[in-house]
C-alpha positions, 0 to 999 in steps of 0.5 A, spaced: 528 582 547 534 576 546 530 572 552 523 573 548 527 571 541 530 564 545 523 562 547 520 563 540 526 559 537 525 553 543 517 553 542 518 553 535 523 547 535 519 543 540 513 544 536 515 541 530 520 535 533 519 528 534 516 528 540 510 531 538 509 526 532 509 521 538 503 524 541 499 522 534 493 519 538 493 511 536 486 509 533 489 501 532 487 499 539 480 499 539 480 497 531 484 491 532 481 489 539 481 481 539 483 480 532 489 475 530 490 477 523 488 483 519 485 481 512 485 486 506 485 486 499 487 493 496 483 495 490 488 499 486 487 503 480 493 508 480 494 512 474 502 514 474 508 511 477 508 517 482 502 514 485 504 507 485 510 509 488 506 513 494 501 508 495 506 502 495 510 506 501 503 506 504 500 499 504 508 497 506 508 501 512 501 499 514 504 492 513 509 494 518 504 498 523 500 491 523 505 487 524 508 491 530 501 490 533 502 483 534 497 481 528 498 477 521 498 482 515 495 477 510 495 483 504 492 481 497 494 487 492 488 487 486 491 492 480 486 494 474 484 499 470 490 503 465 495 503 471 496 495 469 501 498 464 506 500 470 507 493 472 510 491 465 518 490 465 518 496 460 515 501 464 516 500 472 520 505 475 526 501 479 523 504 486 516 501 485 519 494 482 523 495 489 517 495 493 513 490 491 519 485 491 519 487 497 512 486 499 513 479 495 518 477 500 512 478 506 507 474 502 503 479 499 500 476 493 499 481 487 494 480 482 493 484 476 486 483 471 487 480 465 480 484 463 485 490 463 490 487 459 486 486 454 482 492 454 488 497 454 493 492 449 498 491 454 502 484 453 501 479 459 508 477 457 511 484 459 508 483 465 514 483 471 514 476 474 513 478 481 505 479 479 500 474 478 495 475 471 488 473 474 482 472 469 478 478 473 480 482 478 472 483 480 472 476 482 478 476 486 475 483 490 468 479 490 471 473 493 476 475 498 471 480 500 466 474 502 472 471 505 472 477 510 477 481 507 476 489 508 476 492 501 480 499 501 480 502 494 486 506 492 485 511 486 
């Protein structure tokens, strides 16, 4: 009985260990074959701070993963919709601001749509200085995609 219990415990520990995580299949080899750059524009329409922080972390992790493959990530974050209010000095979460600053240091361009700030009555002067106000993020999405950037929509 004791031997069976020990076997079950050892099996459970091994099944949930970091060794198992290392067995996750890698799809990047084929996806990134023959590329030197990874050009991406993220279409961000996040409604709350929790989703903003989650997605900024995910984008940062993606950036780092691409770097580890020896590619140059060129990322643009294009914010639109009512969530642009989250990028104001009065509402932004400290963790979100730190993530935005970290991404900016890595060369990530972060845009906020003036159509959204106008529509949702957000004072452009209240936006954090790390973001660039652009006339219309749809223009950015169109332009970057026509220049070969992949577009990833995040809601």
